[in-house]
C-alpha positions in Angstrom: 98.0 123.8 177.2 101.3 123.2 178.9 103.5 120.1 179.3 106.6 119.2 181.3 109.8 118.5 179.4 111.9 116.7 182.1 112.7 113.0 181.5 115.0 111.7 178.8 115.7 108.2 177.4 118.7 107.9 179.6 117.7 110.3 182.3 114.6 109.2 184.2 115.4 108.3 187.8 118.7 110.1 187.6 117.1 113.2 186.1 120.2 115.4 186.8 122.1 113.5 184.1 119.9 115.0 181.4 121.7 115.9 178.1 119.3 118.2 176.3 121.5 121.2 175.5 120.4 124.9 175.5 123.3 126.8 174.0 123.6 130.6 174.6 123.2 132.6 171.4 123.1 136.2 172.7 119.3 137.0 172.9 118.2 133.4 172.8 119.1 129.7 173.4 119.4 127.1 170.7 117.9 123.8 172.0 118.9 120.3 170.9 117.9 117.1 172.5 115.2 114.6 173.2 112.6 114.2 175.9 110.3 111.3 176.7 107.2 110.4 178.7 105.9 113.9 178.1 102.3 113.9 179.2 100.0 115.9 176.8 103.0 116.9 174.6 100.9 116.2 171.5 98.3 118.8 172.4 100.6 121.3 174.3 101.3 124.8 173.1 104.1 125.4 175.6 106.3 123.4 177.8 108.5 123.8 180.9 111.9 122.7 179.7 114.9 121.5 181.7 118.1 121.8 179.7 121.8 121.9 180.3 123.1 125.4 179.8 126.6 124.8 181.4 128.0 121.4 180.4 131.2 122.1 182.4 129.4 122.6 185.7 128.5 119.7 188.1 125.4 118.0 186.8 123.0 119.5 189.3 124.4 123.0 188.8 124.5 123.2 185.0 120.7 122.9 184.4 118.4 125.8 183.7 114.6 126.0 183.4 113.0 127.6 180.3 109.5 128.3 178.9 109.5 126.6 175.6 107.3 127.0 172.5 106.1 123.6 171.4 104.6 124.9 168.1 107.8 126.0 166.4 110.0 124.6 163.7 112.5 122.1 164.9 110.1 120.4 167.4 108.7 117.0 166.6 106.3 115.2 168.9 105.6 111.5 168.6 102.8 110.0 170.7 103.6 106.6 172.4 101.0 103.9 172.5 100.5 102.7 176.1 99.2 99.5 177.6 95.8 101.2 178.1 95.5 101.7 174.4 95.7 105.5 174.7 98.6 107.8 174.0 98.9 110.4 176.7 102.7 110.1 176.7 105.0 111.4 174.0 108.6 111.6 172.7 109.7 115.1 171.9 112.7 115.8 169.6 114.2 119.3 169.5 116.6 120.2 166.6 118.0 123.7 166.6 114.8 124.9 168.3 114.7 128.3 170.0 114.0 129.4 173.6 114.0 133.1 174.3 116.3 134.6 177.0 113.3 136.4 178.5 111.7 133.0 179.0 114.3 131.8 181.5 112.7 130.8 184.8 114.8 132.0 187.7 118.5 132.3 187.1 120.9 130.3 184.9 121.9 127.1 186.7 118.8 127.2 189.0 116.8 124.6 187.1 117.4 121.7 189.4 116.0 123.6 192.4 113.0 124.7 190.4 112.4 121.2 189.2 112.5 119.8 192.7 109.9 122.4 193.9 107.7 121.6 190.9 107.9 117.9 191.4 107.1 118.4 195.1 103.8 120.1 194.2 103.1 117.4 191.6 103.7 114.5 194.0 101.8 116.0 196.9 99.6 118.9 195.6 97.2 116.7 193.6 96.6 114.1 196.3 93.1 115.4 197.2 92.0 115.2 193.6 93.1 111.5 193.6 91.2 110.8 196.8 88.1 112.3 195.2 88.5 109.9 192.2 89.0 107.0 194.6 85.8 107.9 196.4 83.8 108.1 193.2 85.1 104.8 192.1 84.3 103.3 195.5 80.7 104.4 195.3 80.5 102.8 191.8 82.0 99.6 193.2 79.5 99.4 196.1 76.6 99.9 193.6 78.0 97.1 191.4 78.5 94.8 194.4 74.8 95.3 195.4 73.6 94.4 191.9 75.9 91.7 190.7 75.2 88.2 192.2 77.6 85.3 192.8 76.3 82.0 194.2 72.8 83.3 194.2 73.3 86.3 196.4 74.6 89.9 195.8 78.4 90.3 196.1 77.9 92.8 198.9 76.4 90.1 201.1 79.6 88.0 200.9 81.5 88.5 204.2 84.9 88.2 202.5 83.9 90.9 200.0 82.6 93.1 202.8 85.8 92.7 204.8 88.0 93.6 201.8 85.8 96.6 201.0 86.1 97.8 204.6 89.8 97.5 204.6 90.2 99.5 201.4 87.8 102.1 202.7 90.0 102.5 205.8 93.1 102.9 203.6 91.2 105.5 201.5 90.5 107.5 204.7 94.2 107.4 205.4 94.9 108.8 202.0 92.3 111.5 202.6 93.8 112.7 205.8 97.3 112.7 204.2 95.9 114.8 201.4 94.4 117.3 203.9 97.8 117.6 205.7 99.4 118.5 202.3 96.7 121.0 201.5 97.0 122.6 205.0 100.8 123.0 204.4 100.2 124.6 200.9 97.5 126.9 202.4 100.2 128.2 204.8 102.5 128.9 201.9 104.8 126.0 202.7 106.6 124.1 199.9 105.9 120.4 200.0 109.6 119.5 200.1 110.9 116.0 200.4 107.9 115.0 202.6 105.8 115.0 199.4 107.6 111.7 198.5 105.8 110.1 201.5 102.5 111.1 200.0 103.4 110.0 196.5 104.7 106.6 197.6 101.6 106.0 199.7 98.9 106.9 197.1 100.6 105.3 194.2 101.1 101.9 196.0 97.6 102.2 197.4 96.1 102.8 193.9 97.6 99.6 192.6 96.1 97.6 195.5 92.8 99.4 195.1 92.1 98.6 191.5 93.5 95.0 191.9 90.7 94.6 194.5 88.1 96.1 192.2 88.9 93.6 189.5 89.1 90.8 192.0 85.6 91.6 193.3 84.0 92.2 189.9 85.6 89.3 188.1 85.0 89.3 184.3 82.7 92.4 184.7 85.7 94.4 185.6 87.7 93.4 182.6 85.2 94.7 180.0 86.1 98.0 178.4 83.0 98.5 176.3 79.6 96.9 176.1 79.3 95.8 179.8 76.3 96.0 182.0 75.5 99.6 183.0 75.6 98.8 186.7 79.1 97.4 186.5 80.8 100.2 184.5 83.2 102.6 186.3 81.9 105.7 184.4 84.1 108.3 186.0 86.8 110.6 184.5 90.3 109.1 184.7 93.4 111.1 185.7 94.2 111.5 182.0 90.9 113.1 181.2 89.2 110.3 179.3 86.2 108.3 180.3 87.5 105.3 182.3 86.7 101.7 182.8 87.8 99.3 185.6 90.3 97.7 183.2 91.6 101.1 182.2 92.0 102.2 185.8 93.7 99.0 186.7 96.3 99.3 183.9 96.8 103.0 184.4 97.5 102.4 188.1 100.6 100.4 187.2 102.2 103.7 185.9 101.7 105.5 189.3 104.6 103.8 190.9 106.9 104.9 188.0 106.0 108.4 186.9 107.0 111.5 188.9 109.7 109.3 190.4 109.4 105.6 190.9 108.6 104.1 194.3 112.2 103.1 194.7 113.3 106.7 194.2 110.7 107.9 196.6 112.0 105.5 199.3 115.5 106.9 198.7 114.3 110.4 199.1 112.4 109.6 202.2 115.4 107.7 203.7 118.0 110.3 202.8 116.2 113.7 203.1 113.4 113.0 205.6 115.0 110.4 207.9 118.6 111.5 207.4 119.9 108.0 206.6 123.2 107.5 204.7 122.9 108.1 201.0 122.6 105.3 198.5 125.9 104.1 197.0 126.1 105.2 193.4 128.9 105.2 190.8 129.1 109.0 190.5 129.2 109.4 194.3 131.9 106.8 194.7 134.0 108.6 192.0 133.8 111.9 193.9 134.9 110.1 197.1 
């Protein structure tokens, strides 16, 4: 099992400002620092670590990417309790931990480019899996709307409910075709690049609207985690690998516009790197000017 050791307490949206240090010690690196929001860190055997190997270099140039043993002395993992009640995310503390020189990915100082490629695949490459989960949940929602009554008739016979279901189905088809476009590019050997931010922004914002609608239609039936009627349960695997509920899916969807780069960051990437608009004004950029 692998995890991704990227974000830090003070380096999330501005990931290049990370402070975890990998100090060169002949045949290995000594690693000191802290990571946060590490998905699956508590069960991972290894991680892909971003660490600063050259503190004197510009922030994007001094980062390297290393394979990292999570089961060694000097590594402490603390699970974080989330709003869903589960603990997929973790804090990771590294104190004089070791990373072998042979486990350097690419070259020294190439970590930022590697991270951008990895994040590009993460943001766009899993989009079809998401669409499959949306479709499974939609089928369950339709079944529930057929069986649950309101005002003496099934929810599915309510014209307002039908209109909202039709609208979300249309949006889901847009997500499916966007995912197929990404898969076609990957099949041709093309890297997702900055355009993956369009996919990530689209599906994460859609997912919030989608599960908000699910709870709106199901009412109190959608808020029950355990012990609800069989016909109103979600009963599909969640993105985190646990059996889900409508309430769990709704709460987890809030994270989608934050992890792997928040929606605000995705808009900046799209504006600057896809549309070629002027860069956002930031303190570090003003200082250079």
